[in-house]
N, C-alpha and C positions, 0 to 999 in steps of 0.2 A: 379852848377846844375841848370837847367831851371825849373821854376814851372808854373803850369797852374793856370790862373786867373778865377774868376767867369764868365768873358765873354767868356773864352775858354771853360769852362764846358757848358755854354748855347749852344754854337755852336755845341759841340759834341751831346747834346740832340736833336738839330734839325736834325742833320744827321741821329740819330737813328730812329727818327720819320719818316723821308723820307724813310729809309730802310724798315720800317714796312709797310708803305703804298705800297712799291714796291712788297713785299712779298705777301700781301693780293691781290694785283692786279694779280700777276701770278696765284694764286689759283682760283680767280672767273672770270677771264677775259672772259672765254668761256661760262659762265653761262646763258647769255641772248641771246635770239633768235633775228634774224634780223627782222626788221619791213618793211612792204611793203608800208605803207602810214602813214602820220601823221594825228593826230586828236587833237581836242581841249579838254578842261576839260570835266569831267563827266557832263552829262546832266541831272542827277537826284540828289537830295539832299541826298536820302538814296539809296545807291548802292544795287542792287540785285545780290546775289550769289546763284548759283544752284549747286547741287550734286545728286548722286545716293542714293536712299533711302534704298538699299539693299546691300551696299558695306562694310561690317564689316571687320575689325575695323576702317576703314578709314572715312566712313561717312554712317549713318544709322538712322532710326527712331526706337526707342525702343517700348516696349508695351504700354507706355503712350504717344506715338507720340512725344517724345522729340527728338530734333536734337542733335546727338551725333557723336563722332569720332575724330580720329587724325586730319583729315583734317579740321574739323569744328574748333577745338581749335587752330590749327596753323593760320587759316585765321582770327579768332577773335583777336589772339595776334598781328598779321601783321597789321590788320586794326587799332588796338589801337595805335601802334607805329607810323603809317603813319597818324593818325588823320583823319581816314575815318569812315563814319558810314555805316554799312553793315548789310543787312537782309539776312540771310541764309535760303533757301527754298530747301527741297529735294523732288525728285520725280522720276519717270521712267527715265532712262538714256537717251534713245532716244529723249524723250520730252525735257530734259534739254539741250541736244546738239542743238535741233531746236530752243529752246529759246534764246541761245547765237547767232545763225545765224540770227535770226529774231529781234535782238536787244531788247528783252524782259528781258535778263539776261546780267548783266555786267561782272560777274566773275565766273569761274569755279572752285570749291574747290580743284579739282585734275584731271589733264589730262596727258596722257602718250605721249611722243613725240618720235617716232621712225625714225631714219635716213633713208631717202630714201622714206618715205611714207608721202605725203602732208597732212597737217591739216590746216583747215581754223580757225586759232587762233594764238594769239602771246603769248609767254610763259614767265612767271616769271622765274628767275634762279632756276634751279631744286634743290629741297631739298632732293631727294633721287633717287635711281636707282631700276628698277624692272626687274628681269630676268624672261623671258618666256620659259618654258621648256614643253616637251611632257610627258604627263601622259597616262599609258596604264594599262590594267588588267594584274596582276601578272601572269607570265607563258603563256601569249598569243603569244609570239614570235615576235610580232610587235615592232621593236626597233628604227625606224627612218622614216622620211618622204621621203627618197630617194626610188624611184621605188614603191611608194604607191598609184598609180592611183586608184581612186574609193573608197578609204577608207573614213569611216565617222569620222569627227573630230569635237568635241564639243568646243565651245568658248563662252565667256560672250558677249552678244549682245552689239555692239557698242565699243568693246575693240579693242586696237591696234592689238590683235591676229587675229581678224576678218579681219582687213584691211591687215595685213601681208600675211595671207593665200590667200586672194583674189588676191594679187599682185604676190605671188611667187608660190602657189600650188593650182591654180584655178581648177586643174583636180580632186581634191577631193571633197567629199560631206561635205560642211561646215554646221554645225548645231548650230545656235545661240541659246542661253538659257539666262534667266534673270540674274542668279547669278553663282558665282563660285561653291557654294554648290550644286546648281542644276545640274551643269556639273558633279561634282564628283559622285553624286548619280546615275545619268544616266549612267555613264561609269561603275560604279560597278554592276549595276543591269539590265540594259536593253540591253546589248550586243553591245554598240557602240565600235568602234575600239580605239579611243584615245581622248585626250582632250589637248588643248594648253592652259595653264594657268600660272598666276604668281606663281612661285615656293614657295616663302616663305608663301604667303596667303594659297595656296592649301595644303601645308604640315601642316600648323597650323590647318586647317579645318578637315583634315584626322585624325589628332591626337586627336583633341577635340571631334569630332563626332563619331570616331570609325568606319569609313567607311571601309570596308574590301576590300582586293584583288586589291589594287591600288599601283602603283609604279612609280617614275620619272625615265626616261631613257635618257641617253646621256647628252651632254653639252647643255647650253641654246641656243635656236635657234636665239634669239635676245635680246638685252638689251634696255629697254626703260627709257629715262629721265622722272622724274615725278615731277610735281608741279603745282602752280597756273596758270591759263590762262585767258586771256581776249579777246574780240573781236578784230579781226585784225584791226590795225590802231589806237587803243586807246593808244597812247604813254604816255600821261599824267598819266593815270591810272596805266600803266605798271611801269613807273618810281617810282610812289608812292608805289606800292607794293614791288618792288625791294628793295627800302630804308627800308620799314618796316621789310622785311624778314631779311635783314642784321643785323638789330638791335635785332630781336628776336634771331638770331643765335649767335651773339656775347655776348648776355646777359646770355647765358646758358639756356634760357627757351625752346628752340627747343629740346635740349638734354633731359630735364626733361619730356617734352610731348612725346618724342620718347620712353623714358623708360616706361612711364605710359601706352601707348597704344601698342607698339610693342614688349615689354618684353625683349628687348635687347638694350643695349646702342649702337647707331650707329652714334656718332657725326661726324665721319669722312666719309662724303658722296660723296666726290669727287673721281674721277677715280684714279688708280694707278699711272698714269703718273703725275698728279697734286700732289699726295701725295709725290713722290720722290722730286719734285721741292720744295714742302713746307719744307721737311725735309732738303734739301740742304741750302734753304734760311735761316730756322730756326737755323741750325748749325753754318752757316756764322755769322748770327746775334748774336748768343750766344757767339761766339768767340769774336766778337767786343765789346759786353757788358762787357765781363770778363775783356778785356783790359781797357775799360773805368772805370770799377769799381776800378781796381788797380790804375788808375791815380786819380780818385775822390774817395779816401778812406773814406772821411768824410760822404759820402751819404750811410750810412749802410743799410737803409731801401730799397733803390733802388737795392743794390746788393743782399739783401735777395730775392727780387722779381725775379731778373734774374736767381739766383740759383734755385728758384723753377721752373722757365720755363725749365731750363737745365734738372732738374731732371725729369720733364714731358716727355721731349723728350727721355731721356734714358729709361723711363718706356715704352714708346711707341715702341722704337726699340727692347726692351727686349720682348714685346708682339709679335712683328712681327717674331722674331727669334723663340719664343715658338711655334707659329702657324706653321711655317716651319718644326720645329721638329715633331709636331703632324701629319703633312702631310706625313713626311717621315715614321713615326711609322705606320700610316694607309697603306702606300704602302707596307712596309715590312709585315704587317699582312696579306694582300691580296696575296702577293707572297708566304708566308707560307701556306695559305689556299689552293692556287693552287697546290703548291708542294705536299701537304699531302692529296689531294683529292682522294676519292676511286675509281674514274673513271680515265681512261687513257686520257691525254691531250697532243696534239701536235699542235704546231704553225708552219705553212707552210709559206715559203717566197713568194709563188705564187700558181699557180694552174696547172702548167705542170708536166711532168714526171721527168724532171731534177731539180725540185725545191728543194732548200735546206730546211732542217727541222730546224728551228731556236730554238725550245724549246720542250723538252719532260719532263713530270713530272715522279715521282717515280712509280705511278701505271702503266705506260707504261711498265717499266721493270718487274714489279711484275706479269703482266698479260702475257706478251709475251716472257719474258726472254731476249729480246734484250736491250742492253745498248744504251745510246745516241750515242756513237761512232760507234755501229753496224749499225745504221740507220741515217746516216747523210744526206741522200737525199731520196726523195720519191721513186726514181727508185730502190734504194737499198733495202728499206723495202718491196717494191712490189714484187720484185724478190724472196726475202727469205721467206716472209709470205705467198705468193700465188705461190707455186711451179708448180701447175697444169696450164699449159698454156691456156687451153680452159676456165678454170674457171676464171683465171687471166683476160683474154680478156673480159668476161662478166662483171666482176666488174669495170674494166677500162671504159667500155662503159657506165655503170651506173653513174661513177664519171663524165665523159664528159657531159652526159645529165644534171647533176646537175649544173655544171659549166655553161652550155648554158642557163639554166633557172635561173641563179644567185642565186643558193642555195635556192630554195623556202622552206618556212616554212612547215615541214612535219614531219611524224613519222620517227624514226630511221629505217634504213634498216639493216637486219641481214646478216652475212657473216661469213665464217669459215677462220681461219688462222692457219698457222703452227707456233708453238712457236720455240724458239731456239733449244729446245731438240727434236723437231718432233712431239710433242703432238699436237693434233688438238684442237683448241679452237674455240668457237662460241662467237661472239661478236655483240653488236648493235653499229652501226656507225651513227654519226650525225656531220654535217659540217656546218659552218657559216662563211661568210666573215667578216673581221674586218674594212673594209671601206678603207683601204690603200694598197690594193693588197694582203695583207696577209689573210690566212684562218686558223681558228681554228678548229681543228678535235677533237671530244670527243668520246670515245668508252667505253662500259661496258662489263664485262665478264658475258655471259649469258649461259655458258657451262652446268652448273648443271640444269638450267631451260630447256635447249634444250634437255639434256638427259632424264629429267623427262617427257618431252612432247612425245619423241620418245617411251619411256617405256609405257606411256599411250596409244599411238596409237597402239603399239604392243599388249597390253592387249585387247583393244577394238576389233582389228582384230581377236584376238584369240577367244574372246567371239562370235563374229559374225560367225567364222568359226565352233565353237562348236554348235551354235544354228542352223546353216544351216545343219550340219551333223545330229543333233538330229531330225530335221524335216524330212530329207531324211530317217533316220532310222525308224520313225513312218510310213512313206509312204511305205518303203520296207517291214516292218513287216505286214502291212495290206495286201499288194499284196501277201506276202509269205503264209499268213494264208488262204486267198481265193484260192491261187494256190494249196496248200496242200489238200484242200477239194476236188478240181476238180481232182487232181492226184490220190487221194484215191479212188474216184468213178471209174476213168478209170482203174487204176491198179487192183482193186478187181474185177471188172466186167470181165476183161480179164482173170484173173486167174479162175474165175468161169466158163467161157466159155472152158478154157483149160481142166477142170474137166468133161465136158460133153462127153458122149460116141458118137462114130460115126463121130467125127471131122475129116475132110480131112487134109492131110499132109500139103497142102499149107495154109489152114486156121490156122492150128497150128502154122506154121512158122511165119505167120503174126501176130498172137497174141503174140507170143514170142517177136517179135520186139517191139510190143506195150509195153510189160512189161519191156524190156530193156530201152526204151525211158523214161518211167516213173521213172526208177531208176536213170537215169541221171538227169531228172527234180527234183527229190528228193534232190539230192546232191546240186543242185543250190539253192533250198529253204532253205536247212541247212545253206548255206553261207549267204543268205539273212537275215535269222533269227539270225545268229551270229552277223551280222552287226547291226540289229535292236535291239540287246541286249534282245532277247526274246527266245533264244534256250538253256538256261542253265538248264538242267534238273537234274544235279547232283551237290551236294555240299558235297564234300569228301576232305580229306586231300590229296594233290598232291605234290609229290617230283619233283620240276622242273628240278633237275639235271637228275633224271631218265628219265623224258620226253625228255630232251635234247639228252641224250644217245640213246634213242629209235630213235629219228629223224636222228641222225648222222649215226646210223646203217642202217637206211633205205636208206640214201643218199649214203652210200658207195657202195651200190649195183646199184644205178640208175644215179649217177652224173659223170660228165666228169672227167677222171683222171688228167686232167691239173689243176683242182681245188683242192688246198689243204684245208682240213678242220681241224681247230684247236679248242681245247676247253680249256678255262681258268675259271674253275669253283671254284671261291674262297668263295662263300657264305657259312657261317657256319650253317645257318638255312634255307635251301631251300625249306621249306614246306609252302604251301599256301592252303587255303580252295577254291575249285572251281570244275570245270567240266573237268576231265582229257581229254575227247575227244576234247573238244573245245580248250583247251590249247595246246594239241598235234597238232591240225590242225592249230593254230595260228603260232607256231614255224615252222611247215613245210611250211606254205605259205611264211614266211619271208626267209627261206632257199631257196625255189624255185625262189622267186624274185631275191635273191642274185646270184643264179646260172645264171638266164637269163641275168643278168648284166655283166657276165664275159664270153662271148663267147669264148674268147681267153685264158681262164684260169685265175687264180689269187688265192686269199686267202679268205676263209670264216671262221669267227671266232665267236664262241659262249663264252660269258664271263658272270659271275655272281659275284655280291658282295652285301653286306649289306650296305644300306645307311639311314641315319636319315634325314628326309625331315622336313625343318623348314617352317615357314610362308613365307619368301622370295621366297623359291622354289615353294611353293604352288601358289604364284602370278604369277610366271613364267609360270606355267602350266595352268593358267586361273582358279585356284581354283577347278580344277577337282578332286583334291585329298586333304586330310586333313593331318596336321602335324603327324608325327610318323615314326615308322620303316618300311622300305620297302625292298623287294628283287629287286634288279636292274639286269635286263637281257638285255645284249647288243648283238645284231646280226650285224655284220659288214662284208662289202665286199670291195675288191679293184677294183671294176668294173668301169663302164662308168659314174656313178654318175647321179644326177638329177638336171635339171636347176630350177630356182626360180619359173617360171610359172607353171610347172608341180607339184612342191612341194605343191603349194596352194591346189591343188585338188586330192592329192595322196590318201586320204582315202575315196574319194567319190565313191559310188557304180556305177559299169558299166563304170568307167573312166579307160581307159587303153592306153598306148603308143605302145602296140604291135600290130602287123599286124592282120587283121580281121581273126578270126578263131583260133588265137594262144592265146587268153585269154579272159576271161569273164569280167574282171574288177572288180571281187568280192573278190579276195584273200586278199588285203590289207584292204579292207573295213570290211571283216570278222575279220581280226586281231584287227582293231580299235574297233569293237563291242564287241569282246571277252575280251579285256583288260577293256573297260568301264564297261562290265557286271560284272567283278571281282573287281570293285571298284578301278581300277588303272588308269594309264595314259601312253601314248605312244608319243613319240617325234621322229623326224627324222632330221638328219643333213646330208647334202650332197653338193658337188660342182661338176660340170661337169669335168669328167677326174680324180677326186680324190676319188672316191668311195662314199659309203653310210653307215651310222650307225643308226640303229633303236634302241631306248632305251625303255624298258618296265619297269614300276614301279608297283609292285604287293605287296599288304599287306600281311604281314607274320603271321603265326600262331605258337602256341608252340607245340601242339600235334594233332595227327589225330583223327578225330571224324566223322563218317558217319552220315549224317543227312537226307539223301534222298535215295530212291531206284533208281537202274538203269533202264532205259527204257527197255522194253522187245526187245529182239533182235529177228531179223527175222529168222523163221525156214520155210523150204520148205514143210514139212510134214503137213498133215491135220489130226486132232484128233477129232473124233466123240464123242458125249456124250448126256446126257439127263438132262433136268431142265428147269426152267422158267427164261429167261433172259429178264431184262427191259432195253431197249435202249433209251437214252435221247440224241437227237442232233437236232440243229435247221436247219441243212442242209438236205433237202429232198433226195438228192442223196446219202448222207452217210447213212441215215436211210434205204433206200431201199437196198443198197449194203450189209450192215451188217445183215439186217433181212433175206434177201435172203440166205446169206452164212450160218448163223446160223441154219435156218430151214433145209438147205440141210445137215447140220452135225447133225441133229436130235433134236435141241432145239426148245422150244416153246418161241415166241418172242412177247413182248408188246412194242410199240413204243410211245414216247412222243415228241412233236416238240418244246417245250419250257420248262423253269423251273417251272413256275406256274403249268402247266398241270402235270409235273412230280411229284411235291409235293402232288397234290391232288390225283393222281393215287396211289402212294405209301401209302398215309394214308389209302386208302380203301383196298389195296391189298398187304400189307406189309408181311402178313403171307404166301403169295403164291410166292413172288419172291425169287429166289435163288441167283441172282447176278445182280448188276446195272452196266451198261457201260454208263458213264457219261462224256458228252463234258464240258469242262471248260469254253469255250468262247461262251456265248450266250446272246442275247439281253434281256433287262429287268431284269430278275432274272438270274445271272451267275451260273456256276456249283458249286463254292465254297459255295454259299448260299444254293443251293439245297442240297448239301452233308450235311451241318450242320442241315438243317430242317429234313432230313431223319434220322439223328442220334437221334434227338429229339424223333422221332417217334419209332425208333428201334435202340437202341445203338449198336446192333451187325450187322447193315446192312453191307453187303459185296459189295464194290465199286471198280471198275477200272476206273480211270480218264483218259481222252483222250483230245488231243488238237493239233491243227496245230502249235501253239506255246504257251508257258506259261512262264510268268515271275516267278521268283524264289519264290516270296510271295505267288502265287497261287498254283502251283504244290506241292512245298515243305510243305506248311501249311496243304494241304489236306493229304499228306502222313504222316506227323507228327501226324495228328489227327486221323488216322486209316484207310486211303484208302489203299487198298491192293497193287496197283501197278499202273504204268503209261504206257500208250500207245501212242506213238507219231504218227501223221499223216505225210505222208501217210503210212498207215500200210498194210501189206501183210495179205491176208486171212489166211495164215499159222500162222501169229502172233496172229491174233484174235482167232483162234482155240485153240492154245496153252494156251493163257491167260484164256480163259473161262474153258478149261478143267482143268487147274491148280486150279482155285480158286472156282469153283462151287461145292457145296456139295450135 
């Protein structure tokens, strides 16, 4: 067997050394920048180094103006190894750069070198790399510099980011600031669009300073080599610094300083390509060393050193594999987050109708009901989710506009879709390009929000309509009151003329026509008062079933035989408190309205039931009624129906779709006023060609109880009598008519024009007055107040109350407190004579 001699072992050692030199050369061959000119040795005995005084943690002045930082200590160590004497001075970065150009400074403590951007300096081998990324305000929607013309971008003054933007994105507004910290604060609080900054440094500042609302987006825009720099052409100084840096790095001092200042150990500063070459060379070297150690078995110390190096390489490889595992874990986490997101997410392969849908998450199926197989292409999902062709065209046009504008940052737009089961869903849609031709589409289910908004709008419209009808009711009531006073004067005087002797036949006939006209006018004012909710003079228990039967009996004698009248009276407690005349008129008006809607015949149905109204139903009716038990009355027909435009105005007074002369437009208005006057609610449902349904909700009562007297009915005969009548009315025409009629019938009459005068007169003449006729509606002091003051003077005062209209609380209260009866305007002279004759003593 052949053995190795000591000479052979030495040769092997020489070979190993050569291989080590070769490996190191591979790693650092590209670290030195090419030089443009040669220069002699440094011309100063003490070299001047310059740096930025506000560039933490690399170089800065502390509170005591001490020169500190990673770059400062690196240069100090390099100078010591190279045998150089260096004085480090920090100041504004622009001033330092000019100092190098003007030969006042020999060395820069740190300068970034970006490929493709010329710099007037020569670089020592880089000892680290800096990634520059775009920082934006969280949620701003600004994600890249593509198509960003006119955007404001913050940079550190004199940094490679400023040079990079000037060269490649000069169309933007570049805003230089003194420090990275300044840039981050301005971005967070002053409304700038973005900042291009060193990723590691900016992230550290954000974390340490707690600057809110900032995030880094996208991949690095460029990578800069970072290291010491000298004036162009100073080769001698450059070589000395490179030599010193190599010694600092090989001694481990660089790594210790890096741990001290940058908080993470980053010994491997070369790029990934070099790292691979290093690993290959190191593995080859390790294999050769193991072979040599087997041959040179006596050199145990050398073997142990080589094994340690191999173990180090194994640890490095394990670390890289662990990092790859962490990346895979992070990727899987993001995929899981996307998959389980509450919003629907689709990824489209392009922007056209035939584009393939590359991905859909779980929420897409949960919201729409469509599986990934159902919607493999955009065209398929559009056809199914947007079945209405016109609506589909509008949405597609909006999509095309977004594509042409390159999906501008904007608020989501709302649209409706048909789910797989046909249910209509409302969603918010937002789309963004991914930069490689693909598009991500996100949508949220806002159906409940949309329905709530529709309900709010419906209630608002209902309230507006109710307020409008209320205002019109006030107007109608005022008109009716004044109209009644006028009709009373006309009607009464005509009747008095008819009582005169010697009246010619023609004159008598004309006066009869006047009386007939006032009767028709009186009916109109009754309907107006019903709408205005000011004509309810009785409050008695009313059986609605009995009222319906009376109306049906009347209709059987007057309605077309082609109309079938049906009754479905299921309510077990059909009693309500109210005015039977008004309620009868309301039911008759609804029946007449139904008759007119069925000129060719049909079915008219009256139906009743008991219903418990809860808070939700009250909201539906605009809070017109309170929760509780109600009698529900439905009047329906199978006629022509009502369109939506007419339905909005159906309860307005004087609104009619009938031909001129065939309707006053007060029938349904009176129904509305009557139901409201009885503390109920009325609704209407209809579609053209499908008939109409009116539903009345009226509060029920348990037992009948009369709480008001009936208004005096008209009688044609005149009754004479004697006594002293006190007449109180603010209308001069009414006073003149009533006094003339009463004197003609044999009574003595005293008149008062207002409430205050009446109280004074009665206080002086109460013992002489046999009967008071008192108008309830007067200015200043109303009739109810006058009545109460008279009772204080004489508790046995005899009073008949009169009004063109009266709210329930006025007439009913007076009757309850002792008034004898109620006389409504316009009244007949015969009514007046009967009332006075009945109650005067």
